[in-house]
C-alpha positions as CSV (number, residue, x, y, z in Angstrom):
1,X,4.8,17.9,-0.7
2,X,7.0,19.0,2.1
3,X,10.1,17.0,3.1
4,X,11.6,17.1,6.8
5,X,14.8,16.7,7.7
6,X,16.1,16.0,11.5
7,X,18.0,13.7,13.5
8,X,19.0,10.3,12.6
9,X,17.5,7.2,14.2
10,X,18.3,6.6,18.0
11,X,17.0,4.4,20.5
12,X,14.2,5.6,22.5
13,X,12.5,3.3,24.6
14,X,11.3,5.4,27.1
15,X,9.6,7.7,24.4
16,X,7.9,4.6,23.2
17,X,6.3,3.4,26.1
18,X,5.1,6.8,26.7
19,X,3.8,7.0,23.6
20,X,1.8,3.6,23.6
21,X,0.3,4.7,26.9
22,X,-0.4,7.9,25.8
23,X,-2.4,7.0,23.1
24,X,-5.6,8.7,22.3
25,X,-5.0,11.4,24.8
26,X,-6.0,15.0,23.7
27,X,-8.6,13.4,21.7
28,X,-10.5,16.9,20.8
29,X,-7.4,17.8,18.6
30,X,-6.7,14.8,16.5
31,X,-7.4,16.6,13.7
32,X,-4.5,18.4,14.0
33,X,-2.4,15.3,12.8
34,X,-3.4,12.8,10.7
35,X,-1.0,9.7,9.7
36,X,-1.9,9.4,5.8
37,X,0.2,6.4,4.9
38,X,0.7,3.8,6.1
39,X,-2.8,3.0,7.2
40,X,-3.7,0.7,10.2
41,X,-3.0,-2.8,9.3
42,X,-1.9,-2.1,5.8
43,X,0.8,-4.5,4.2
44,X,3.8,-2.7,2.5
45,X,6.8,-3.6,0.7
46,X,9.6,-4.7,2.9
47,X,11.9,-4.7,-0.5
48,X,12.0,-0.8,-1.1
49,X,12.1,2.2,1.3
50,X,8.7,3.2,2.8
51,X,7.2,6.9,2.1
52,X,5.3,7.9,5.2
53,X,3.0,10.7,4.8
54,X,1.1,12.8,7.0
55,X,-1.1,15.7,7.3
56,X,-1.5,19.0,9.5
57,X,-4.4,21.0,10.0
58,X,-5.3,23.7,12.1
59,X,-1.9,24.9,13.4
60,X,-2.8,28.7,13.0
61,X,0.5,29.7,12.1
62,X,2.4,29.0,15.4
63,X,5.6,27.1,15.3
64,X,5.2,23.4,15.7
65,X,7.3,20.2,15.6
66,X,6.8,16.7,15.3
67,X,8.4,13.7,16.4
68,X,8.5,10.4,14.8
69,X,8.9,6.9,16.2
70,X,9.1,3.8,14.4
71,X,9.0,0.6,16.7
72,X,11.3,1.5,19.9
73,X,13.9,3.5,17.7
74,X,13.4,7.7,17.8
75,X,13.3,9.2,14.2
76,X,13.8,12.6,15.2
77,X,11.9,15.7,15.1
78,X,11.1,17.8,12.3
79,X,9.8,21.6,12.0
80,X,6.4,21.9,10.6
81,X,6.1,25.5,9.3
82,X,2.0,25.4,8.0
83,X,-1.0,23.4,7.2
84,X,-0.6,20.7,4.6
85,X,0.4,17.2,3.9
86,X,4.5,16.1,4.5
87,X,6.2,13.1,3.6
88,X,9.3,11.3,5.2
89,X,11.3,8.5,3.5
90,X,12.3,5.8,5.6
91,X,14.7,3.0,4.8
92,X,13.5,-0.8,3.9
93,X,11.9,-2.3,6.7
94,X,12.3,-6.0,8.1
95,X,9.7,-8.3,7.6
96,X,6.8,-8.4,10.2
97,X,4.6,-6.1,12.3
98,X,5.8,-2.4,13.0
99,X,4.6,0.4,15.3
100,X,4.5,4.2,14.0
101,X,3.9,6.7,16.1
102,X,3.9,10.6,15.8
103,X,3.9,13.5,18.4
104,X,2.9,16.9,17.3
105,X,4.5,19.9,19.8
106,X,4.5,23.3,20.3
107,X,7.1,25.1,22.2
108,X,7.6,21.7,23.9
109,X,4.5,21.1,24.8
110,X,2.8,17.9,23.1
111,X,-0.6,19.0,21.3
112,X,-1.5,15.7,20.0
113,X,-0.2,12.2,19.1
114,X,-1.2,9.3,16.3
115,X,0.3,5.6,16.2
116,X,-0.6,3.0,13.4
117,X,0.2,-0.7,13.2
118,X,1.3,-2.2,10.0
119,X,2.9,-5.0,8.3
120,X,5.9,-5.4,5.9
121,X,6.2,-8.0,3.5
122,X,8.4,-9.2,0.1
123,X,5.3,-9.0,-1.8
124,X,2.7,-7.1,-0.4
125,X,-1.0,-8.5,-1.3
126,X,-2.5,-6.2,-4.1
127,X,-5.7,-4.1,-3.1
128,X,-8.9,-6.1,-3.0
129,X,-10.8,-5.4,-6.3
130,X,-13.9,-3.3,-6.1
131,X,-17.2,-5.2,-5.5
132,X,-18.8,-6.6,-8.7
133,X,-22.3,-4.9,-9.4
134,X,-24.9,-7.5,-8.6
135,X,-26.4,-9.7,-11.7
136,X,-29.2,-8.5,-13.5
137,X,-32.4,-9.6,-12.2
138,X,-33.6,-11.7,-15.6
139,X,-37.4,-12.2,-15.3
140,X,-39.0,-15.5,-16.7
141,X,-42.0,-15.0,-18.7
142,X,-45.3,-15.7,-17.2
143,X,-47.4,-17.9,-19.8
144,X,-51.0,-19.4,-19.3
145,X,-53.7,-21.1,-21.6
146,X,-56.7,-19.8,-20.2
147,X,-59.3,-21.5,-22.2
148,X,-60.5,-23.7,-22.9
149,X,-60.0,-25.3,-19.2
150,X,-57.8,-28.7,-18.8
151,X,-59.6,-32.0,-19.7
152,X,-62.7,-29.9,-20.9
153,X,-65.2,-31.1,-23.4
154,X,-65.8,-28.7,-26.3
155,X,-69.3,-29.2,-28.1
156,X,-69.2,-29.5,-31.6
157,X,-68.6,-25.9,-33.3
158,X,-67.5,-24.3,-36.4
159,X,-65.3,-22.3,-34.8
160,X,-62.7,-22.8,-31.3
161,X,-61.4,-20.4,-29.4
162,X,-58.3,-20.7,-27.4
163,X,-57.3,-18.0,-25.0
164,X,-53.6,-17.3,-23.6
165,X,-52.0,-14.7,-21.6
166,X,-48.3,-13.9,-21.4
167,X,-45.9,-11.2,-19.4
168,X,-42.6,-10.9,-20.7
169,X,-41.6,-8.0,-18.2
170,X,-38.6,-5.8,-19.0
171,X,-37.6,-8.3,-21.9
172,X,-37.2,-6.6,-25.1
173,X,-40.1,-7.4,-27.6
174,X,-37.4,-8.0,-30.2
175,X,-35.6,-10.7,-28.4
176,X,-38.6,-12.9,-27.6
177,X,-41.4,-14.9,-29.2
178,X,-44.2,-16.3,-28.4
179,X,-45.6,-19.6,-30.2
180,X,-48.8,-21.8,-29.6
181,X,-48.2,-25.6,-29.9
182,X,-51.2,-27.4,-31.2
183,X,-51.0,-31.2,-31.1
184,X,-47.1,-31.3,-30.8
185,X,-46.7,-30.3,-34.6
186,X,-48.4,-27.3,-35.7
187,X,-47.1,-23.9,-34.4
188,X,-49.1,-20.7,-34.2
189,X,-47.3,-17.3,-33.5
190,X,-48.8,-15.4,-30.7
191,X,-48.8,-11.8,-29.4
192,X,-48.0,-11.2,-25.5
193,X,-50.8,-10.0,-23.4
194,X,-54.3,-11.3,-23.5
195,X,-54.9,-12.9,-26.8
196,X,-57.4,-15.3,-28.4
197,X,-57.0,-17.4,-31.6
198,X,-60.1,-18.8,-33.4
199,X,-59.6,-22.3,-35.2
200,X,-62.3,-22.9,-38.2
201,X,-63.3,-26.3,-38.4
202,X,-61.0,-27.9,-35.6
203,X,-61.3,-31.6,-36.1
204,X,-63.2,-33.8,-33.6
205,X,-61.1,-35.5,-31.5
206,X,-58.4,-35.2,-28.4
207,X,-56.1,-32.1,-28.6
208,X,-53.1,-31.1,-26.7
209,X,-51.6,-27.4,-26.5
210,X,-48.7,-26.0,-24.8
211,X,-47.7,-22.2,-24.9
212,X,-43.6,-21.6,-25.5
213,X,-41.8,-18.5,-25.1
214,X,-38.0,-18.3,-26.4
215,X,-35.8,-15.2,-25.7
216,X,-32.7,-13.9,-25.6
217,X,-31.0,-13.6,-22.2
218,X,-28.8,-10.6,-21.3
219,X,-25.9,-12.7,-21.6
220,X,-26.6,-13.8,-25.2
221,X,-27.9,-16.9,-24.4
222,X,-31.5,-18.9,-25.9
223,X,-33.8,-19.3,-23.2
224,X,-37.1,-20.8,-23.4
225,X,-40.1,-22.4,-21.4
226,X,-43.3,-23.8,-22.0
227,X,-46.8,-24.2,-20.0
228,X,-47.6,-27.7,-19.3
229,X,-49.8,-29.7,-21.9
230,X,-53.3,-28.8,-21.9
231,X,-55.7,-31.5,-23.0
232,X,-59.4,-30.9,-24.6
233,X,-61.7,-32.5,-26.5
234,X,-63.6,-31.4,-29.2
235,X,-66.8,-32.9,-29.5
236,X,-65.1,-35.8,-27.8
237,X,-65.3,-37.5,-24.3
238,X,-62.2,-38.8,-22.4
239,X,-63.5,-42.5,-22.5
240,X,-61.0,-45.3,-22.3
241,X,-61.1,-46.2,-26.1
242,X,-60.7,-42.5,-27.2
243,X,-57.7,-42.0,-24.8
244,X,-55.8,-45.4,-25.7
245,X,-56.4,-44.3,-29.7
246,X,-55.2,-40.8,-29.1
247,X,-52.1,-42.3,-27.2
248,X,-51.3,-44.7,-29.9
249,X,-51.7,-42.3,-32.4
250,X,-49.9,-39.1,-31.0
251,X,-47.1,-38.0,-28.3
252,X,-45.2,-41.2,-28.0
253,X,-42.1,-39.3,-27.2
254,X,-44.0,-36.7,-24.8
255,X,-44.5,-38.4,-21.9
256,X,-45.7,-35.6,-19.6
257,X,-48.6,-35.0,-22.1
258,X,-49.3,-38.6,-22.2
259,X,-49.5,-38.1,-18.2
260,X,-52.0,-35.5,-18.6
261,X,-54.0,-37.3,-21.0
262,X,-54.4,-40.4,-18.5
263,X,-55.1,-37.9,-15.8
264,X,-58.2,-36.6,-18.1
265,X,-59.5,-39.9,-18.6
266,X,-59.3,-40.8,-15.0
267,X,-61.3,-37.4,-13.8
268,X,-63.8,-38.3,-16.5
269,X,-64.0,-42.3,-16.1
270,X,-63.0,-42.3,-12.2
271,X,-60.8,-45.0,-13.1
272,X,-57.4,-45.8,-12.1
273,X,-54.9,-47.1,-14.8
274,X,-51.2,-48.2,-14.7
275,X,-50.8,-46.2,-17.9
276,X,-51.1,-43.0,-15.6
277,X,-48.3,-43.7,-13.3
278,X,-46.0,-45.7,-16.0
279,X,-46.2,-42.2,-17.7
280,X,-45.5,-40.1,-14.6
281,X,-42.7,-42.3,-13.6
282,X,-40.8,-42.6,-17.2
283,X,-41.1,-38.7,-17.0
284,X,-39.4,-38.9,-13.6
285,X,-42.3,-37.6,-11.8
286,X,-42.1,-40.4,-8.9
287,X,-43.7,-38.7,-5.9
288,X,-46.8,-38.0,-8.3
289,X,-46.9,-42.0,-9.8
290,X,-46.6,-43.1,-6.1
291,X,-49.8,-40.7,-4.8
292,X,-51.5,-42.5,-7.6
293,X,-50.5,-46.1,-7.2
294,X,-51.0,-46.0,-3.6
295,X,-54.7,-44.9,-4.1
296,X,-54.9,-47.8,-6.5
297,X,-53.8,-50.3,-4.2
298,X,-55.8,-49.0,-1.6
299,X,-58.8,-49.4,-4.0
300,X,-58.3,-52.9,-5.5
301,X,-55.5,-54.7,-3.3
302,X,-55.9,-58.0,-5.3
303,X,-54.7,-56.6,-8.6
304,X,-51.1,-57.3,-8.9
305,X,-50.2,-54.8,-11.5
306,X,-51.0,-51.9,-8.6
307,X,-48.6,-53.6,-6.5
308,X,-45.8,-53.9,-9.1
309,X,-46.3,-50.1,-9.6
310,X,-46.3,-49.6,-5.8
311,X,-42.9,-51.2,-5.4
312,X,-41.3,-49.5,-8.5
313,X,-42.8,-46.2,-7.5
314,X,-41.5,-46.3,-3.7
315,X,-37.7,-47.5,-5.0
316,X,-37.3,-44.8,-7.6
317,X,-39.3,-42.0,-5.4
318,X,-36.6,-42.7,-2.4
319,X,-33.9,-42.1,-5.3
320,X,-33.3,-45.9,-5.7
321,X,-30.4,-47.9,-4.4
322,X,-28.0,-45.0,-3.7
323,X,-30.6,-43.1,-2.1
324,X,-32.9,-44.0,0.6
325,X,-33.7,-47.7,-0.7
326,X,-30.2,-49.3,-0.1
327,X,-30.1,-52.7,0.0
328,X,-30.1,-53.2,3.7
329,X,-33.1,-50.2,4.2
330,X,-36.4,-50.9,5.5
331,X,-37.4,-49.4,1.9
332,X,-35.7,-52.0,0.2
333,X,-37.1,-54.7,2.5
334,X,-40.6,-53.1,1.4
335,X,-40.0,-53.4,-2.1
336,X,-38.8,-56.8,-1.7
337,X,-42.0,-57.5,0.1
338,X,-44.0,-56.0,-2.6
339,X,-42.5,-58.1,-5.5
340,X,-43.3,-61.0,-3.4
341,X,-46.8,-60.0,-3.3
342,X,-47.1,-59.7,-7.5
343,X,-46.1,-63.1,-7.5
344,X,-48.4,-64.3,-5.0
345,X,-51.3,-63.0,-6.8
346,X,-50.3,-64.7,-9.7
347,X,-48.3,-62.6,-12.1
348,X,-45.2,-64.3,-13.9
349,X,-41.3,-63.0,-13.2
350,X,-41.1,-62.5,-16.8
351,X,-44.4,-60.4,-17.2
352,X,-43.4,-58.5,-14.1
353,X,-39.9,-57.7,-15.6
354,X,-41.7,-56.1,-18.6
355,X,-43.8,-53.9,-15.9
356,X,-40.6,-52.9,-14.5
357,X,-39.1,-51.7,-17.8
358,X,-42.1,-49.5,-18.1
359,X,-41.8,-47.8,-14.8
360,X,-38.3,-46.6,-15.4
361,X,-38.7,-45.6,-19.4
362,X,-37.4,-48.7,-21.0
363,X,-39.4,-49.3,-24.1
364,X,-37.9,-52.3,-25.7
365,X,-36.5,-55.4,-24.6
366,X,-32.6,-54.9,-25.5
367,X,-32.2,-51.7,-23.0
368,X,-31.3,-51.6,-19.4
369,X,-30.6,-49.0,-17.2
370,X,-29.5,-48.9,-13.5
371,X,-32.8,-48.3,-11.8
372,X,-34.3,-51.5,-13.9
373,X,-31.4,-53.9,-12.9
374,X,-31.6,-52.6,-9.1
375,X,-35.4,-53.2,-9.3
376,X,-35.1,-56.9,-11.1
377,X,-32.6,-57.8,-8.6
378,X,-35.3,-57.0,-5.5
379,X,-37.9,-58.8,-7.9
380,X,-35.5,-62.0,-7.5
381,X,-35.0,-61.6,-4.0
382,X,-38.8,-61.4,-3.7
383,X,-39.0,-64.8,-6.2
384,X,-36.5,-66.4,-3.9
385,X,-38.8,-65.8,-0.8
386,X,-41.7,-66.6,-2.0
387,X,-40.5,-69.9,-3.4
388,X,-38.9,-70.8,-0.1
389,X,-42.2,-70.0,1.7
390,X,-44.0,-72.1,-0.8
391,X,-41.7,-75.4,-1.1
392,X,-39.9,-74.8,2.1
393,X,-36.5,-75.6,0.2
394,X,-33.7,-76.2,2.5
395,X,-30.6,-73.8,2.4
396,X,-27.5,-76.0,1.1
397,X,-24.2,-75.8,3.1
398,X,-20.8,-77.1,2.6
399,X,-20.1,-80.3,5.5
400,X,-18.6,-79.1,8.5
401,X,-15.1,-79.6,7.7
402,X,-15.0,-78.4,3.9
403,X,-12.3,-76.1,3.0
404,X,-15.1,-73.5,1.6
405,X,-17.5,-73.5,4.6
406,X,-15.8,-70.5,6.2
407,X,-13.7,-69.0,3.3
408,X,-12.0,-65.8,4.1
409,X,-9.6,-63.8,2.5
410,X,-7.1,-64.8,0.6
411,X,-10.1,-67.1,-0.8
412,X,-9.7,-70.5,-1.9
413,X,-13.0,-71.0,-3.1
414,X,-15.1,-69.7,-6.1
415,X,-18.8,-69.5,-5.7
416,X,-21.6,-69.3,-8.5
417,X,-25.0,-68.1,-7.9
418,X,-27.1,-69.6,-10.7
419,X,-30.8,-69.3,-10.7
420,X,-33.2,-72.0,-9.6
421,X,-36.1,-72.6,-11.7
422,X,-39.2,-74.0,-10.1
423,X,-38.9,-77.3,-11.6
424,X,-35.3,-77.9,-10.4
425,X,-36.5,-77.3,-6.7
426,X,-37.5,-80.9,-6.6
427,X,-34.1,-82.4,-8.5
428,X,-31.3,-80.0,-7.8
429,X,-28.4,-80.1,-10.0
430,X,-24.2,-79.6,-9.6
431,X,-21.5,-81.9,-11.0
432,X,-22.8,-85.1,-9.9
433,X,-26.0,-85.0,-12.5
434,X,-23.5,-84.6,-15.3
435,X,-23.3,-88.5,-15.7
436,X,-27.3,-88.5,-15.9
437,X,-27.7,-85.4,-18.0
438,X,-28.8,-81.6,-17.6
439,X,-29.3,-78.5,-19.4
440,X,-26.3,-76.8,-21.3
441,X,-26.3,-73.8,-19.2
442,X,-26.2,-75.7,-16.0
443,X,-22.8,-77.9,-17.5
444,X,-21.4,-74.8,-18.7
445,X,-21.6,-73.3,-14.8
446,X,-19.7,-76.6,-13.7
447,X,-16.9,-76.4,-16.3
448,X,-16.5,-72.7,-15.8
449,X,-16.1,-73.4,-11.6
450,X,-13.8,-76.2,-12.3
451,X,-11.2,-73.9,-14.8
452,X,-11.6,-71.1,-12.4
453,X,-10.4,-73.2,-9.2
454,X,-7.4,-74.4,-12.2
455,X,-6.6,-70.7,-12.3
456,X,-6.6,-69.5,-9.0
457,X,-4.3,-72.5,-7.7
458,X,-1.6,-71.0,-10.2
459,X,1.4,-69.4,-8.7
460,X,0.3,-66.0,-10.3
461,X,-2.9,-66.7,-8.7
462,X,-1.6,-67.3,-5.2
463,X,0.8,-64.2,-6.0
464,X,-2.5,-62.0,-6.5
465,X,-3.9,-63.5,-3.4
466,X,-1.1,-62.6,-1.3
467,X,-1.1,-58.8,-2.6
468,X,-4.9,-58.4,-2.1
469,X,-6.2,-58.5,-5.8
470,X,-9.1,-61.5,-4.6
């Protein structure tokens, strides 16, 4: 490094103008002078002196001088004896943008000039980190059971041959494992590639196979993948009786295996049964369930179970009440109309609720989920429409000047909606019926309404209404 010395900083407005206007001249000799630091658009610290560096090349021993200009002030002229890199220390700069210019002269003649624009800041940003290397592409093993075929019936034999195919790619063999799962319980280790397994004296019946691969990823995470369930019959057909017996005995928790079992039955018997789309729907395969139930409704439009499955599958496949089947949508209106058709075809409301539970994956009478609650609400709306249609029940309204007829915030009235059973359509109940007697649940509604009216008329309730709580 060589340090230059020269005249102090003096204003040189004219030189600054000439420098800006002449920028880019003598482009053929720009290699003679290069400003190394600061770089164009760099950010330097305003809290410490600025070390400016520049380099010269190709001077050929002639006597040269370089003039420095910062913003609109002349920084002096310094002799340059030979090629190389030189440094000049400038006092701390004010915050903001700055223009640095340098002019190389030989015997007073300008040979080349350079300038950079940069900024100063109390805390210049750190240099950007080097780009991260791209993450390694991790292969997923490719698995297949190539024999027997899906839903195939094998004849009686002393030996059953199962064929598998697997590709692990670049995964190290010591970090991966391949297993053939037979009937959800027995696990048979398998080697990679094209393999065959011979099983002696395979019991007569319907059997299911899955091929599973486990491996450790580059990050140390355990991963696995398995094939779709494959069913085959060993000396047994996929009849209704055999399939139902197998479904009861095995695989109650594996909904996809159940669905595939019913598919095999359909392919052999050419029958559409609710168990097929119920298994698919409970497993979350709503679109496929909808396809099958649409086929069923088209074939047998008078079967209420098919319309029930259709209503549920449409609702679930559209994302439910939080998706494309919100309460005011055409989808929801269609679901309500389908439930109304279910009741018109003779199915009882309680039976329909049990079918809804199956479609949303509820296996007992004590559990609920959001999808089931929404579907049962749509069923109730369908039942209301059906009852109004067949009984022509008038809609009850408050008298014209009743304070609850057009109630608005702050509300003065509490209204309780209670389900009205068919036997009550011709015998409406309310407070006046307390004298002649009615059911305990009905009485509870009347007493609760009176207590709520008293609570809402209390000073605390009035304050709550004023601040908008209700």
